[in-house]
C-alpha positions as CSV (number, residue, x, y, z in Angstrom):
1,M,0.0,0.0,0.0
2,S,1.1,3.6,-0.5
3,F,2.3,5.7,2.4
4,N,-1.0,7.7,2.2
5,I,-3.1,4.6,2.5
6,F,-0.9,3.3,5.3
7,Q,-1.3,6.5,7.3
8,I,-5.1,6.3,6.9
9,F,-5.2,2.7,7.9
10,I,-3.1,3.2,11.0
11,S,-5.0,6.4,11.9
12,N,-8.2,4.3,12.2
13,L,-6.6,2.0,14.7
14,N,-6.0,2.4,18.4
15,S,-3.5,5.2,18.9
16,K,-2.0,3.3,21.9
17,I,0.1,1.1,19.6
18,K,3.5,0.5,21.2
19,F,5.1,-1.8,18.6
20,L,5.1,-1.4,14.9
21,S,6.8,-3.5,12.3
22,L,6.3,-2.7,8.6
23,T,7.9,-4.2,5.4
24,T,6.7,-2.6,2.2
25,V,7.0,-4.0,-1.3
26,I,5.6,-0.8,-2.9
27,E,8.2,1.7,-4.1
28,D,6.5,4.8,-2.7
29,I,9.4,7.1,-2.1
30,N,7.3,8.9,0.6
31,Y,8.2,6.0,2.9
32,L,11.8,7.5,3.0
33,D,10.5,10.9,4.1
34,A,11.8,11.0,7.7
35,N,10.0,14.3,8.5
36,R,6.7,12.9,7.4
37,W,7.3,9.8,9.6
38,E,8.2,12.0,12.5
39,N,5.0,14.1,12.2
40,F,2.8,11.0,11.7
41,I,4.3,9.1,14.8
42,L,4.0,12.2,17.0
43,T,0.4,12.8,16.1
44,K,-1.0,9.4,15.5
45,L,1.3,7.0,17.4
46,P,2.5,9.0,20.5
47,Q,3.0,5.8,22.6
48,L,5.1,4.0,20.0
49,E,8.1,2.4,21.7
50,K,9.6,0.1,19.1
51,F,9.7,0.7,15.4
52,Y,10.9,-1.7,12.7
53,F,10.6,-0.7,9.1
54,K,12.0,-2.1,5.8
55,Y,11.8,-0.5,2.4
56,S,13.3,-1.8,-0.9
57,A,14.4,0.2,-3.9
58,Y,14.7,-1.8,-7.1
59,L,17.4,-0.8,-9.6
60,E,17.0,-2.2,-13.2
61,E,18.1,-1.1,-16.7
62,N,14.6,-0.5,-18.1
63,Y,13.0,0.7,-14.9
64,E,12.8,4.2,-13.5
65,T,13.5,3.8,-9.8
66,P,11.9,6.5,-7.7
67,I,14.5,8.9,-6.4
68,Y,14.5,10.7,-3.0
69,L,14.5,14.4,-3.6
70,G,14.2,15.8,-0.1
71,H,16.8,17.1,2.3
72,R,19.6,14.6,3.1
73,D,20.3,13.2,6.6
74,Q,16.8,13.6,8.0
75,F,17.0,10.2,9.8
76,I,19.5,11.7,12.3
77,S,17.3,14.4,13.7
78,S,16.7,14.6,17.4
79,F,13.4,12.7,17.0
80,W,15.2,9.6,15.7
81,L,18.2,9.8,18.0
82,Q,16.2,10.2,21.2
83,R,14.3,7.0,20.4
84,R,17.5,5.3,19.2
85,W,15.9,4.3,15.9
86,I,18.7,3.9,13.5
87,L,18.8,3.7,9.7
88,D,20.6,0.7,8.1
89,I,21.3,0.1,4.4
90,E,22.1,-3.1,2.6
91,F,22.6,-4.0,-1.1
92,E,21.0,-7.3,-2.0
93,F,21.0,-8.4,-5.7
94,E,19.1,-5.6,-7.6
95,N,17.7,-4.1,-4.4
96,I,18.8,-1.4,-1.9
97,I,17.2,-2.3,1.4
98,Y,16.6,0.5,3.9
99,S,15.8,-0.6,7.4
100,I,14.9,1.3,10.6
101,R,15.3,-0.5,13.9
102,P,16.3,0.1,17.5
103,Y,20.1,0.5,17.9
104,Q,22.1,-2.6,18.8
105,K,25.6,-2.8,20.0
106,R,28.2,-3.1,17.3
107,W,31.7,-4.7,17.0
108,Y,33.6,-1.4,17.4
109,E,32.2,-0.6,20.9
110,Y,35.1,-1.5,23.0
111,D,34.5,-2.8,26.6
112,T,30.7,-2.2,26.4
113,Q,29.6,-5.7,27.4
114,N,26.4,-4.5,29.0
115,M,26.2,-1.0,27.6
116,M,25.7,0.8,24.3
117,I,26.8,4.2,23.1
118,N,24.5,7.0,24.5
119,S,25.9,10.2,22.9
120,S,23.6,11.7,20.3
121,D,26.7,12.8,18.5
122,D,27.8,9.2,18.2
123,L,24.4,8.0,17.2
124,S,24.2,10.7,14.5
125,K,27.2,8.9,12.9
126,S,25.8,5.4,13.2
127,I,24.3,4.8,9.7
128,R,25.8,1.7,8.2
129,L,26.0,0.2,4.7
130,R,26.4,-3.6,4.3
131,L,27.6,-5.1,1.0
132,D,27.1,-8.8,0.3
133,D,27.4,-8.5,-3.5
134,L,30.2,-6.4,-5.1
135,C,29.1,-7.0,-8.7
136,P,25.5,-6.0,-9.1
137,E,26.1,-5.9,-12.9
138,K,25.7,-9.7,-12.8
139,W,22.0,-9.0,-12.3
140,T,21.7,-5.5,-14.0
141,K,24.2,-5.4,-16.8
142,T,24.4,-1.6,-17.1
143,I,24.0,-0.7,-13.4
144,Y,27.2,-0.9,-11.3
145,L,28.1,-0.7,-7.6
146,N,28.9,3.0,-7.8
147,D,25.3,3.6,-9.1
148,Y,23.9,1.9,-6.0
149,I,26.1,4.0,-3.7
150,N,25.3,7.3,-5.4
151,Y,21.6,6.5,-5.2
152,T,21.9,5.8,-1.5
153,L,23.8,9.0,-0.9
154,T,20.9,11.1,-2.0
155,L,19.2,10.1,1.3
156,T,22.0,9.9,3.8
157,Q,25.7,10.0,4.5
158,I,27.3,6.6,5.4
159,H,29.7,6.3,8.4
160,H,30.1,2.6,8.8
161,L,30.9,0.0,6.0
162,E,30.7,-3.8,6.2
163,I,31.8,-5.8,3.2
164,H,30.9,-9.5,3.6
165,A,32.6,-10.8,0.4
166,K,36.1,-11.0,-0.9
167,I,37.2,-7.7,-2.4
168,F,40.3,-6.6,-4.3
169,C,42.2,-3.4,-3.5
170,D,41.2,-1.4,-6.5
171,K,37.5,-2.1,-5.8
172,L,37.9,-1.2,-2.1
173,M,39.6,2.1,-3.0
174,E,36.9,2.9,-5.4
175,I,34.2,2.4,-2.7
176,L,36.1,4.4,-0.1
177,H,36.5,7.2,-2.6
178,L,32.8,7.3,-3.0
179,L,32.2,7.1,0.8
180,P,34.7,9.6,2.3
181,D,32.8,9.8,5.6
182,I,33.4,6.2,6.6
183,I,34.9,5.9,10.1
184,T,34.7,2.1,10.6
185,L,35.3,-0.7,8.2
186,K,34.4,-4.4,8.6
187,I,35.9,-6.5,5.8
188,F,35.8,-10.2,5.0
189,S,38.9,-10.8,2.9
190,L,41.3,-8.7,0.8
191,P,43.1,-10.9,-1.7
192,I,46.3,-9.2,-2.9
193,L,49.7,-9.7,-4.4
194,K,52.4,-10.7,-2.0
195,Q,53.9,-7.7,-0.2
196,G,57.3,-8.5,-1.7
197,N,55.9,-8.1,-5.2
198,L,54.9,-4.5,-4.5
199,S,57.6,-2.0,-5.6
200,N,58.1,1.3,-3.8
201,D,56.7,3.1,-6.8
202,E,53.6,1.0,-6.7
203,I,53.1,1.7,-3.0
204,E,53.7,5.4,-3.5
205,F,51.1,5.4,-6.3
206,L,48.6,3.7,-4.0
207,C,49.2,6.4,-1.3
208,I,48.6,9.2,-3.8
209,L,45.6,7.5,-5.3
210,L,43.9,6.9,-2.0
211,P,41.4,9.4,-0.6
212,K,42.1,11.1,2.7
213,N,39.8,8.6,4.4
214,Q,38.7,9.0,8.0
215,I,38.6,5.3,8.9
216,R,39.7,4.8,12.5
217,K,38.5,1.2,13.3
218,I,38.8,-1.9,11.2
219,C,37.6,-5.5,11.7
220,F,39.1,-8.3,9.6
221,E,36.8,-11.4,9.4
222,N,38.7,-13.8,7.3
223,M,42.4,-12.9,6.8
224,E,44.0,-15.6,4.8
225,D,47.4,-14.0,4.5
226,V,49.2,-11.4,6.7
227,D,49.9,-9.4,3.6
228,E,46.2,-8.6,3.4
229,L,46.6,-6.8,6.7
230,Y,49.7,-5.0,5.4
231,M,47.7,-3.7,2.4
232,L,44.7,-2.7,4.5
233,L,46.8,-0.7,6.9
234,L,48.4,1.0,4.0
235,I,45.0,2.0,2.6
236,C,43.7,3.0,6.0
237,S,46.7,4.5,7.6
238,R,44.9,6.4,10.4
239,I,43.4,3.5,12.3
240,N,43.6,3.3,16.1
241,H,41.4,0.2,16.6
242,L,42.1,-3.1,14.9
243,Q,40.0,-6.3,15.4
244,I,40.8,-9.6,13.8
245,Q,38.8,-12.8,13.9
246,C,41.2,-15.7,14.6
247,I,40.9,-19.4,14.0
248,N,42.5,-20.3,17.4
249,Y,45.0,-19.1,20.0
250,T,48.0,-19.9,17.9
251,H,46.7,-17.8,15.0
252,A,46.1,-14.9,17.4
253,E,49.6,-15.2,19.0
254,L,51.3,-15.1,15.6
255,L,49.3,-12.0,14.5
256,M,49.9,-10.3,17.8
257,E,53.7,-10.8,17.6
258,L,53.8,-9.5,14.0
259,I,51.7,-6.4,14.8
260,L,53.5,-5.5,18.0
261,T,56.9,-5.9,16.2
262,E,55.6,-3.5,13.5
263,I,54.4,-1.0,16.1
264,K,57.7,-1.0,17.9
265,G,59.4,-0.1,14.6
266,V,57.1,2.8,13.8
267,S,57.4,5.8,16.0
268,N,54.2,7.5,14.8
269,S,51.8,4.6,14.8
270,L,48.2,5.7,15.7
271,L,47.1,2.2,16.7
272,R,46.0,2.0,20.3
273,L,43.7,-1.0,20.6
274,L,44.1,-4.6,19.3
275,C,41.3,-7.0,19.6
276,F,41.5,-10.7,18.8
277,S,38.2,-12.6,18.5
278,I,39.0,-16.2,19.5
279,P,36.6,-19.2,19.8
280,E,36.4,-20.2,23.4
281,A,38.7,-17.4,24.6
282,H,39.6,-17.6,28.3
283,D,41.6,-15.8,31.0
284,E,44.6,-18.2,30.7
285,M,45.2,-16.9,27.2
286,I,46.2,-13.6,28.7
287,E,49.1,-15.2,30.7
288,K,50.2,-17.0,27.5
289,F,50.2,-13.7,25.5
290,E,52.2,-11.9,28.2
291,K,54.8,-14.7,28.2
292,M,55.2,-14.4,24.4
293,I,55.5,-10.6,24.6
294,D,58.3,-10.9,27.2
295,R,60.0,-13.7,25.3
296,E,60.1,-11.6,22.1
297,N,61.0,-8.4,24.0
298,L,57.8,-6.6,22.9
299,R,56.8,-5.3,26.3
300,F,55.5,-1.7,26.7
301,D,52.9,0.0,28.7
302,F,49.6,-1.7,27.9
303,I,46.8,-3.6,29.5
304,I,45.3,-7.0,28.4
305,K,41.7,-7.8,29.0
306,H,39.4,-10.7,28.3
307,V,35.7,-9.9,27.5
308,M,33.5,-12.8,26.3
309,N,35.2,-14.3,23.2
310,K,37.6,-11.4,22.8
311,I,41.1,-10.5,24.0
312,Y,41.9,-6.8,24.1
313,L,45.3,-5.2,24.2
314,K,45.1,-1.5,24.9
315,W,47.7,1.2,25.4
316,K,48.0,5.0,25.5
C-alpha cells in the first residue's frame, strides 16, 4: 500500500500502539521521508516504543527507480536519535534495502559488554552500509556498484561500512573514494599480491591515489594472509582500533607478535587497541600472551583484558 493509505489505515486503529513492524514492497518514495514519519508518529502513534521498518528500492536497466529528492540526513534528527531508531542500508542483488530498527551494540564498541553508546553525536554517525554482492552488474548489466552507492547518498551519509565478500584493493579504494565519511570498516577478505611483489613506486602510487579517508576502526573477518593486513593498513593509515577474527589461539599469537613488532618499529603509529576474537577465549590466554610478549622483547605500557570471546590489548 502507498504511504498515504498506510497512514489512513493506522489512523483508524488504536493510537496506543507500542510496537510497529512494517515491510513494504511498494516503491512509494514517501516512505523515506523522515520528517513525514516523525509528524505521523508524534500525532497518531504517540505511545510507540519500538519501530521496525523495511523499504526496498529496485534498480534495473529499463525501470525508472523513484529517487528521493528531499533534504539529506533527516533520519538523524533529534526525534530519531532520542528514540535510538537507526537507519541501516544493505545492497542485495538488484535491491537497496533501507531498514529502521532500534540501535544494537556493534563490534567497534570497546568494553561495552552491558552498555551501548549513549551520545547523540555518536548515534548521529551510526548509519551503516552492508555489502554482500560487489558485482550487481551480474543482475543488472548496465548498473554498477557506484550507481547503487550514489543512489543511497541522496538520502544519507554513510559512516560505517561492512563488506561480507572478498574484495580486491582497486574495488575497495573505489568504494572508499565514493564514501569519504566512513569511520569504521568491517571486511571479510582482501586478496592481494604478496607484499614482496609491490615496488616502492607502486606503494607510492597507491598512497597518492587513496582518498584522505577517516577510517579509525577496522575489523578483519577472514584474513588468509598477513599481507592482506599490510595492504589494508596502507590503505587506512589512520586507524587506532584493529580487530581480527582468529581461528584459534596460535593464530592470534602469531598476529599479535607480527603487529607488535611492526608497532615498535614505527614511532608515529596511531594504533591504540588490538582485539582478537578467538573461539572459546579464556583468561589463561592472557598469561600466555604476556609470556610471548616478554619472550620476544615486545613489552611496553599496555593492559590486556578478556571480554567474552575477545582478548583486548590497549595502550595510550
